[in-house]
N, C-alpha and C positions, 0 to 999 in steps of 0.2 A: 352567381355566388353558389357554391356547392351547398347542398342541404346537409346539416349536421344533426347527429343523434346523440343523446346522452342516456346511458344505461348503467346499471350497477355492474360491478366486476363479475358477479355471479351470473348475470344474464348473458355476458359475452364470453364466458368460460365454459368449455366443453368438458374439461377434466381438471380436477383439483384434488391433490392427495399429499399426505406427508410421506416421507421416505421410510426406510426399513430399519429395524434393529439389526445391525450387521453382525456377522460372524467373521471377525477380522483374522487375517493371516499376513505374515510378512514374506511369504514365498510366492513367487510367480509360477503359474501353471495354466493349463488350458481351462481349468475350473474356477478361475478367479476373475472378478470384474472390479472396476474402480468404484469407490464410494466417495462422493463429495460431501463436505461438511461446511459449517459456517465460516471457517477460516479460509475456505476457497473462494468466498464471495466478498469482493471488495471493489469499490470504485466502479460499480455497475458492470463488472466483468468477472469471469470465472477463471481461476488458475488451478491447475492440477498439481501444483507444487506440494500442497499439503494433503492431497487425496490419499486415501488408504485402500486396502484391498479386501474384498469380501470373498469368502470361500463358498461357491455354489454347491459343492458336494455336501456341505453341512446344512445349507438352507437355500431352497429354490426361491427365485424372485419372479413375481407376476410380470408378465410382458409389459403391461401398461406402466409399470414403475421403472422400466428401462428408459433412459433419457433419449429424446429425439431432438434433432436439430431444430432450433427455434424455441425450445422449452424455456419458460420463465421460471426462475428459482427465487424463492424468498426465504430468508433466514427466519425460522419460526420461534427460536428461543435465544436467550442470552442477553444479559444487560449490555447495551451498547452495540449489539450486533443484530438483535431482532428487528426485522423490517427491511434489512438490506435487500435490494433487488438486483438481479442480473439476468441476462439472457444468454443461453448457451448455443453456439453455432458449430464450433469445431469439437467433435467427439472422437478422440484418437482410438478408443476401444470401448467395448461395452461398459456402460456407466449407469449408476443409480445414485441416490442421495440417502443420507441417514435420516433418522427421525427428527432431526433438528432443522430440516428444510422442507419447504412446500413446493410441489411441482404444479405448474399451471399451463394449460393449453387453450387456445382460443376456439370459438365457434367459427363456422365458415364465413360469417358476415364481416369478420375483422381480419385484415392482413396480418400475418404472423409477425413481421418486422415492426409494423405499427403497434401491434398489441404490446410488444416488449417495451417500446419507448413510452407508450401511454401509461404503463404500470410504473416505469421508472420515474415518470413525472409526478407520481403520487407517493414516492418513497417517504417523504416527510410525514404524510398522513398515515401511511401504513405503520411507520415506526411508533406513532402515537397509539396504535391499537394494542401494544404490548401490555399485558396485565400480569399481576402477581407480585410477590415480594422480591426484594433485592436478590439478584443471583438466580431467581427462578422465573423471570419474566417470559411470557409466551404470547405470540400473536393469536388473537381470537379469530378462528377461521370463519365463523358465522358473521362476525362484524366485518371481516375482510371482504366477504362476498357481497354484503348488503350495504355497507357504508362507503366503500370506495367506488367512485363513479368514473366511467370512461367516456370521453367525448370523441366522436369520430365522424368524418364525412361518410355518407352512404356509399359513395363511389370508391370501390377498393383500389382503383388505380390512383385516385387522389390520396388515399391513405398511404400507399406505397411511396408516392412522390415525396410526401412529407417526411416519412421515416428515412428515406434515402439521404436527405440533407443531413440529418443527424448521424447516419451511418458513415458518411464521407468524413465528417469530423473525427469520429472514432477511428476510422482507418488511418487518417493522418497521424493521430496520436500513437497508434500501434507501429507505424513506420518509424517514427522517431524513437520509440522504445526499442525496436529491433536494431536500429543503427547504434543506439547507445549500448546495447548488449554487446555488439561486435567491438565497439571502441573499448569497452570495459575489459573484454577478453584480451585485446591487444595490450592494454596497460598492465593487466595482471601477468601476462606472459613475459613482458619485459622485466617486471619486478622479480618474477621467479628466476629468470635467467641471470639477472645482475646480483640479487641480494639473498637468494635462497640456495640455488644450485651453483652460483658463481661461474656459470658457463662463460659469461662475458669476460671473465678474468682467468680463463684457462682451468676452471674447476677448483680454484684455491682462493680463499679469502685473502685479499691484499694485506700485507704486513702493517701498512700505515693506518688501517682502520682501528677504531677504539671500541672497547667494550663499555657499554653504558646502559642507562635505563631511560624510559620514556620521558621522565621529568627533566632529563638533560637537554631535551630539544623542544619541549612544549611548555606553555603555561597551562596549569590545570585548575578548573573551577567545578565545584558541584553546582547543580541547578538550584534555583530559589524555591523555597516552600511557600507558595502562594496560599493565602487563606481563601476559603470558598467565597466569602463575600467580597473579595477583591476582583474576582473574575467575572466576565460578562459572557452570557450564552450567545449573544449576537453582538456584532460590532456596533459601537456608538457612532452614528453618522454625523453627529455634531462635533465630535472630538476624535483626533487621531488615536488609533489603537495599534498595539502590537498583537500579532498572532502569538499564542503561547505554544512553544515547542515542547511536545511531550514524547514519550517513548513511542506512541502510535505513529509518529512521523518517520520512524526508522523501520524500514522493511525487513522482513525475514530474509536473511542472506546479505543484508546491508543495502544501503541506498536510501535516498530521501523520498518519502511519500509526500508529494507536493500538494495533495488535496486532503480534505477531511478535517481541517481545523475546527475544533468545537469550543474553544475558549479564547477570549480576548482580554487584554489588559490596557487600561488607559495610559498613553504615553506621558501625560502630564503628571502621573503618579509614579513615574519610573526614575525620578531624578537621582535617587540613591541606589539605583539598581543598574548602573551603567555597565558594570562588568558582565551582567547577564544578557545584555543586548547583543545579538549575534551578528556576525559579519561574514561576508563571502569568504569561503575558504576555511571557516571554523569546522572542526571535526567534532561530531556529537556521538556519544557512546551510551548505549542502554546499560544501566547499572543494576536493574532489578527485574525479576520476573515473578509476578504474583502467583502464577499457577504452576510453579516448579517445572517449567518447560524452557530449557536453555536454548531453544531455537532462536530467540531474540537476544538473549543475554550476551553482552560484549560486542554486539554488532554495531557498526558505525554508519554515519551518513555525513556527507559534506554539505554545509550550508551554502546555498546558491544565491542568496540575496543579502544586501546590506540593510541594516536598520529596519527590519520588517518583523523579526521574531525575537521573543524574549524567552529565556530558558527556564523550564520547570524542573522541579526536583526529580530524582531518579534518572537524570540524564547528566553525563559528565561532558564538560567542554574541554577540548584539547586544542589550544591555539598555538600554532608554530611561532617560534621566536626568531627564526631566520638564522639561528646559530648553526655553524658548519654548512651553511648553504642549503639546509633542508627546507623544503616548501610543503604545502599541504598535500599534494598528490602522493608524495612518499609516505606521509603519515597515514593517509587514507588506505593506501595499498598494504602497508605494514599491518595496520590494525584489523584489516579484513582478511588477511592471509590465514590459511587453515591452521598453521602451526601456532601463530600468535593467539588466535581465538581459542583454540583447544587448550593451550597452556593457561590462558586467563580464566576460562571456565573451570578448569581443574582446581583453581585456587579460590573459587567462589564459596561463600558461606551457604551451606545447604539448609534445607528445612522447608516449611510450608511456603516461605518466601525466600527465593534465592537472591543473594546480593553480592555485588562486587564492591569491595571497599575502595575508597580513594587511594589508600596506601598500596593496595595490590595493583591497581592500574598504573600508578605513577612509578612503581618499582618493576614494571615489566621490562625484561632485558631485551637489548638489541645491540647489533653491531653498528657503530656510527661510521659511515663511509667518509672519505676525505672530501674537503670542500669542492675540489675539482670534479670528482665523480658525481657528487650531488647536483652540481650545476649542470653537468652534461646530461644526467638522467632527467632532470627537471625540464630541460629544453626539449626533450623527446615526449614526455608524458603530459606536461601541462597543457599543450594545445589539444590533446585528446580530452582532458577534463573540461577545458573551456567549451569545446564543442558539445560535450554531453550536457553541460549546464545550459547552453543555449537551447538545446532541444527540450530539456526539462521545463525551462521557462516558457518556451513556445507551447508546450503541452498544458501548462498551467492556464495560459490564456485561452487555449482551445477548450479546455474543460469548463472554464468560466463561460465561454461563448455557448457551448452545448447546453450547460445547465440553465443559462438565461433563455435560450431559444426553446428548450424542451417544453415548459408549461405553456408558452405562448403558441407554439405550433400545435400542441395537443388539444388546445381549447378553441382553435380557430381565430384567436386574436391576431395572429400573423398569417398573412397569405404567402404561400410558397412563391408566387410570382414576384413578390416584393423583395425577395432575398437574392443577393449576388455574393456567393461565398466561393 
């Protein structure tokens, strides 16, 4: 049996620091570097999609604040985001983080890959270290170093073997995501050719198509305004619960974020809320952006499961009626198309809170193709959507497996030799 050690996070960390106050620029040049922020950190991974650029000519950056492969990043501020953990491996160009993130690097006694997973295993505890008033919460770094403990076998080879099991799960998740990105691009290309550029029809919209609005082909519902005392912070294991679908389940750029449910609702209390219970193929649209950032406003996701989620307010439900032979892939591709989203956002009510009204969504214009065209198009793209859904559901199970194994492997409760994955 390998000998295990338990130490505070500070004792096994060689470097810990907050990021920089950036001098942002929108122009690429040899004097700019990437800056990551809290929005780049989600689901234990880092995305550059919302990274910004810092101008080195206006402010130099200390070498130790430039990110290195294997660095662990923790969101240090923000209600609902403070405490998120990710480990960065792929750095496309020079990168640092802003002052709302913390950089951590291990001492030589802990394997870098293991260090990252060990901290991820403590994310719930790290989130609890956030202090301050609503909207101004911040992780206490002193408490982070002293109160968070890391367990590890003394043998670094053993550490690496444990971490590799979790890494293999994450690699499979990323393979599925890459396949889905490719399938999504294929579906979007077909939609563009058929219904935007009309290349499939010789560059001209067929004469038998009809001018219409979204409400002609979908049933529309606003989400339900749950009272805070109706929702559960953890699922009730003695009673069946719905996951509550919120705007956070819709990714920037569109798509269903299958992890991260924070609220549940008892199924036995949902007898009068049947229309809000979501079904596979339902289209969900973000109606509100609290921070006046239209990056999410109007984006949509396809529900991938039956009778599992119930719809919260600030999200619109678009359910295809089958009229004109239109199925959910057409509506998903339409509502995520650049022209549709741009037009919808231009009609949003602006202010501190940006809103899309139900009327504006339902009255969004579209050309309604013939029944024959819709059926032919659906026969091509629906198999792509079904495959993407299969991969997303597999990823959901992989995420659950990883999150179950994570604390058990990091504490020594599970032996690596007992696992066959």
